[in-house]
C-alpha positions as a Markdown table, in Angstrom:
| # | Residue | x | y | z |
|---|---|---|---|---|
| 1 | Met | 0.0 | 0.0 | 0.0 |
| 2 | Arg | 2.9 | 2.3 | 0.8 |
| 3 | Glu | 4.3 | 1.7 | -2.7 |
| 4 | Leu | 0.9 | 2.8 | -4.2 |
| 5 | Gln | 0.9 | 6.0 | -2.1 |
| 6 | Asp | 4.4 | 6.8 | -3.3 |
| 7 | Glu | 3.6 | 6.0 | -6.9 |
| 8 | Ile | 0.5 | 8.3 | -6.8 |
| 9 | Thr | 2.6 | 11.1 | -5.2 |
| 10 | Ser | 5.2 | 10.7 | -7.9 |
| 11 | Phe | 2.5 | 10.9 | -10.6 |
| 12 | Leu | 1.2 | 14.1 | -9.0 |
| 13 | Lys | 4.7 | 15.6 | -8.8 |
| 14 | Glu | 5.4 | 14.8 | -12.4 |
| 15 | Arg | 2.4 | 16.9 | -13.4 |
| 16 | Asn | 3.0 | 19.7 | -10.8 |
| 17 | Trp | -0.4 | 18.8 | -9.2 |
| 18 | Leu | 0.9 | 17.9 | -5.8 |
| 19 | Asp | 0.9 | 21.4 | -4.2 |
| 20 | Gln | -1.9 | 22.7 | -6.4 |
| 21 | Tyr | -4.6 | 20.1 | -5.9 |
| 22 | Asn | -3.6 | 17.8 | -3.1 |
| 23 | His | -5.5 | 19.4 | -0.2 |
| 24 | Pro | -7.8 | 17.3 | 2.1 |
| 25 | Lys | -11.0 | 19.2 | 1.3 |
| 26 | Asp | -10.4 | 19.1 | -2.4 |
| 27 | Leu | -9.5 | 15.4 | -2.3 |
| 28 | Ala | -12.6 | 14.6 | -0.2 |
| 29 | Leu | -14.8 | 16.4 | -2.7 |
| 30 | Ser | -13.1 | 14.6 | -5.6 |
| 31 | Leu | -13.5 | 11.2 | -3.9 |
| 32 | Ser | -17.2 | 11.9 | -3.4 |
| 33 | Leu | -17.6 | 12.9 | -7.1 |
| 34 | Glu | -15.8 | 9.8 | -8.3 |
| 35 | Ala | -18.0 | 7.7 | -6.0 |
| 36 | Ala | -21.1 | 9.3 | -7.6 |
| 37 | Glu | -19.7 | 8.4 | -11.0 |
| 38 | Leu | -19.6 | 4.8 | -9.8 |
| 39 | Leu | -23.2 | 5.0 | -8.6 |
| 40 | Glu | -24.2 | 6.2 | -12.1 |
| 41 | Cys | -23.1 | 2.8 | -13.5 |
| 42 | Phe | -26.0 | 1.3 | -11.4 |
| 43 | Gln | -28.7 | 3.9 | -11.9 |
| 44 | Trp | -32.0 | 2.3 | -13.0 |
| 45 | Lys | -30.5 | -1.1 | -13.4 |
| 46 | Thr | -30.4 | -4.4 | -11.5 |
| 47 | Asp | -27.0 | -5.4 | -10.2 |
| 48 | Glu | -26.8 | -8.1 | -12.8 |
| 49 | Val | -27.6 | -5.8 | -15.7 |
| 50 | Ala | -25.4 | -3.0 | -14.4 |
| 51 | Val | -22.4 | -5.3 | -14.0 |
| 52 | Glu | -22.9 | -6.9 | -17.4 |
| 53 | Glu | -23.2 | -3.5 | -19.1 |
| 54 | Asn | -20.7 | -1.5 | -17.1 |
| 55 | Arg | -18.2 | -3.7 | -15.4 |
| 56 | Glu | -15.1 | -2.2 | -17.0 |
| 57 | Glu | -16.3 | 1.4 | -16.3 |
| 58 | Met | -17.1 | 0.4 | -12.7 |
| 59 | Leu | -13.6 | -0.9 | -12.2 |
| 60 | Lys | -12.2 | 2.3 | -13.5 |
| 61 | Glu | -14.4 | 4.4 | -11.2 |
| 62 | Val | -13.5 | 2.2 | -8.2 |
| 63 | Ala | -9.8 | 2.8 | -9.1 |
| 64 | Asp | -10.4 | 6.5 | -9.1 |
| 65 | Val | -12.1 | 6.4 | -5.7 |
| 66 | Met | -9.2 | 4.3 | -4.3 |
| 67 | Ile | -6.6 | 6.7 | -5.8 |
| 68 | Tyr | -8.3 | 9.7 | -4.2 |
| 69 | Ala | -8.7 | 7.9 | -0.9 |
| 70 | Leu | -4.9 | 7.1 | -0.9 |
| 71 | Gln | -4.1 | 10.7 | -1.8 |
| 72 | Leu | -6.3 | 11.9 | 1.1 |
| 73 | Val | -4.6 | 9.6 | 3.5 |
| 74 | Glu | -1.2 | 10.8 | 2.3 |
| 75 | Ser | -2.2 | 14.5 | 2.5 |
| 76 | Leu | -3.2 | 13.8 | 6.2 |
| 77 | Gly | 0.3 | 12.4 | 6.8 |
| 78 | Ala | -0.8 | 8.8 | 7.4 |
| 79 | Asp | -0.1 | 5.4 | 6.0 |
| 80 | Ala | -3.1 | 3.8 | 4.3 |
| 81 | Glu | -2.4 | 0.2 | 5.4 |
| 82 | Glu | -2.0 | 1.3 | 9.0 |
| 83 | Val | -5.2 | 3.4 | 8.9 |
| 84 | Ile | -7.1 | 0.4 | 7.4 |
| 85 | Arg | -5.8 | -2.1 | 9.9 |
| 86 | Leu | -6.7 | 0.2 | 12.8 |
| 87 | Lys | -10.2 | 0.7 | 11.5 |
| 88 | Leu | -10.6 | -3.1 | 10.9 |
| 89 | Ala | -9.5 | -3.7 | 14.5 |
| 90 | Glu | -12.0 | -1.1 | 15.8 |
| 91 | Asn | -14.8 | -2.6 | 13.7 |
| 92 | Arg | -14.0 | -6.0 | 15.2 |
| 93 | Thr | -15.0 | -4.7 | 18.6 |
| 94 | Arg | -18.2 | -3.1 | 17.5 |
| 95 | Thr | -21.7 | -4.5 | 17.2 |
| 96 | Trp | -24.4 | -3.4 | 14.9 |
| 97 | Ser | -28.1 | -3.8 | 15.5 |
| 98 | Lys | -30.1 | -5.6 | 12.8 |
């Protein structure tokens, strides 16, 4: 996961986007917009039809969401793998009502 965060940071630096667009608020907004694009793949369709018609587009949108999530974690000075493991550990202790 660390390698992916570093690769994304390098990609941003190559394009001079790191300082210009890599701010937590902007990244959270962009992540939300990409998630909305993923939702559009499902709009007015059953899961089966949506996946059959849009699987490749869905995977691209999921990748965009993940990239923005990793950028957001990086911009907050954290390691994605550590953050995910901590959250999983927290979730293991939680209970949800049905």
